[in-house]
N, C-alpha and C positions, 0 to 999 in steps of 0.2 A: 504493500500500500504506500502511496505517495503522501507527502506531508499535506498536500491540498485535500486529499480524500479523508485523511485523519482529522484535519481541522473541520471539514464539512460535517463529519459524524459528531464531533464534539459540540459544534454550534447547534446541531439539531437536538442533541440531548439537552443542552442548556435551554433551548427554545421550548421544548416539551415540558421540562421541569418547571420553568417559570410559569407556563400556562396552567399546569396542574396546581401549582402553589397558589396562584390567583384564584382558581376555582375553589380550592380548599378553604381559603380564608373568606371568600364571599359566602359560600354555603354554610360555613361555621357560624357566621354572624347573622345569616338569614334565618337559620333554623329556629331561633328564639324570638323572631319577629313575626307574629301571626299574619299581619297584613302583607308582608313581603312574601311569605309562603303562599298565600292566596294568589298573589300576582304571578308568582312562578308557575303555580298550577294552571292558572288561566292561560298563560303564554304557551305552555306545553299542550294544553287542550286545543288551542287555536291551530298550532302547528300540526297536531294529529289530524284535525278535520281538513286542513289544507292538503295534506298528503292523501287523505282518503278521497277528497274531491277530485284530485288529479288522477287517482287510480280509476275511479268510477265515472270520470268525465262529467262531473257536475259543474257545468259552466257558470251558472249564476252564483252558486255557493262559493265556488272557487274565486270568482271575481270579487265578491264582497270580502272574503277572507284575505285576499291579496291587498286590498286597500287597508284592511285592519292591520296587517303585518307591516305595511309601509308607513302608516301614520300612528300606529299603536305605541311605538317607543316614545314618541314625542308627547303623546297624551299621558302615558304612564309617568314620565318625568315631571310634567306639570301637576298632575293630580296627586301623585304620591311623593312629592318633593320632600316632606318632612321625614317619611320613612326611609327614603333613599339616603338622605343626609345622615340619619341616625346610624345606618349600616356603615357608611363611609367613615363616620366619626369613630365607630367601634373599631374598624380596621386600622385607622390612624393611631388609636390609643394602644393597640396591641404591641407588645414588646416581643419581637421575633426570638429573642434569646431567653424568654421567660422572665420571671420576676427578678427584680434587681438584686435580691438576696434570698437564697434558699436557707431557711433556718435549720439548724441541727436539732436533734431530738431534745437536747438540754435547753437550747434557746427557745424552742417551741413550748416546752413545759413551763419555762419562766414567763413567757408571754401570757399563756393561759392562766397561770397562777396570779400574776399581777392584775390582769383584766378581771378575773373572777373576784379577787379581793376587793377591787374597786366597785364592781357591780353589786356585790353584797352590801357594801356600805351605802351606795347610791340608792339601792332598792329600799333598804331599811329606813333611810331618812327622806324618802320620796324626793329625790333630787333627779331632775331630768337630765338625760345624757344621750349623745349620738356619737358613737365611736366607729370609724370606718377603717378597715384594714385593707390595704392595697394588695392585690394578688398579681396576676399576669398583665392586666391592663393598667397603663399609667394613669395616675390621677393628677398629673402635673397641672392641668388647667384649673383644678380646684385648689391646688396648693399655692400657686403663684399669688392670687389676691388675698390669701389668708395670712394670719399672723404666724410667723415662723417660730418654731420652738427648738427643734433639733436636740432633743434630750432623750436620755434613756427612759424606756417605759417603766414607770413605777405606779403603784396604786395611789400613794399620797399625791403624786403630781396630777393624776386624773381627777382625784377628788377635789383638788384645789382649782383646777380649770373649770369644773362644772359646779363649783360652789355658788349658791344663789347670790345674785347681785354682782357676780364677777363679770368683767367686761366681755369675757369669752364664753359665758355661760350658755348663750342661746345658739351658738354655732356648733359645728361638728369638729371632732378631732380626727386627724388622719395619721395612721400608723403605717410606717414602711419597715418591714422586717421586725426588729425588736426595738425600734426607736419612734418616738412621737415626733413627726415632722412639723406639723402645724396645728393650730387651734383656731376656732372661729370660722371654719370653712362653711361656705354656703352651697347647697346642692339643689338641683332642680327637683321639684316635687312631682310625684307620679300623677298622671292624668287618667289612671285606670278608673273607669266609671263603676266597676264592680267592687271597688274598695269600700269598706265600711265607713260610714260617715262619723263613726265614733273615734276613728283614728285621727290623731292630730298632725301638726306640721312635721314633727320629728319622724313619725312613722311614714308619712308620705315622702319625705326627703330620703329616708332610708330605702324605701322601695324604688324611688326614682333613680338613685345611684346604682341599685342592684339591677335595674332594667337596662341601664346604659352601659354598665361595665360588669366585670366579674368580681367586683369588690364585695367584702363581707361587712354588712352594716349592723351594728349592735345598738339597741335602743332600750333605754330605761324610761318608763313613763313618769312624768312629773306628778300627775294627778293620782295615779293608782299604784305606782311602783312596779307595774307589770313589765316583764322582760320579753323582748322580741328580737329576732334575727332575720334580716332580709338578705337573701342570696339567691342566685340562679333565677332571677326574675319573679320571685315570690317572697312573701313575708310570713314567717312562722311566729304567730302571735300568742301572747300569754303563756310563755314557757316557764316551767319550774326551774329552779337553780340547777338541778341535775340535768334536765333536758337541755338547758342553755349551755352548760359545760360540755356535754357530749357532742352537741351539734358544732360547737366552736372547735373542739378538738378534731372532729371529723373533717370540717371544712378547711382547717389549716394544714392538713396532711398534704404533702406533695403528691401529684397525680401518680408518679411512678411507685410511690409507697402504697397508694390505694390499690393499684393493680397487683402489687406484690402480695398484699394482705389477702386479696381475693383469690389469687392463685394458691396461696398457702392453705386457705380454708378449704378450697376445692380438693387439694391433694390429701388433706387430713380426712375429708369426708370419704374419699375413695379408699383410704386405709381402713377406716372403720367398717366399711362394707366387706 
């Protein structure tokens, strides 16, 4: 093989790899957006009927579908602009190399301990709080306008930040790894119409950040002291301390460790049989 042919093969591999990477990230961000999934299904259905009309020689149907396919993309961009923007923002926030810091087991245990110690104090004293933990998607756009802290994560510091009448009491705290990056962060509230009207601004902000990113949002209700965790586009409301702790531990596990645990459990099940 000549150098030209080798280079041609390499460029084709790079070309296909980039294409599949783009498709992967688009589908990954679309799957959690109901409206975008419906759009995708509608487009595939139109293409199916277009092919069917060509096979069966359905002239009128084929002509109409041809106009739909020609002008449909423009209509989709105009009508579903907010959803498309949301998907593009999610892709832009994604960190290709994963989270900025993967916590060791000891660091993760310390994070859980400090957060749970603070949450128990906040719950007992009916102090409202919103704590957001960054995962694979960057939260830099929320960090930039907030008050920078850059301090080790400790229970007393969280208690001080959310203490009533504190200047940062009403905002959210963002944690990166095992450090508090900023306080007083403001998040977009969820516009989900199915959300209970009993839930206040903190809960709606928690769900809002969980809908836009893969962050973990922890909420302590100021009125009732109830605990909630928003993640994976949904909110787990009114959790007990044990449920709160277990969900926090589970969601902080790296994905590779979750897969490892699942494989281990499966192998142990096979041995028992």
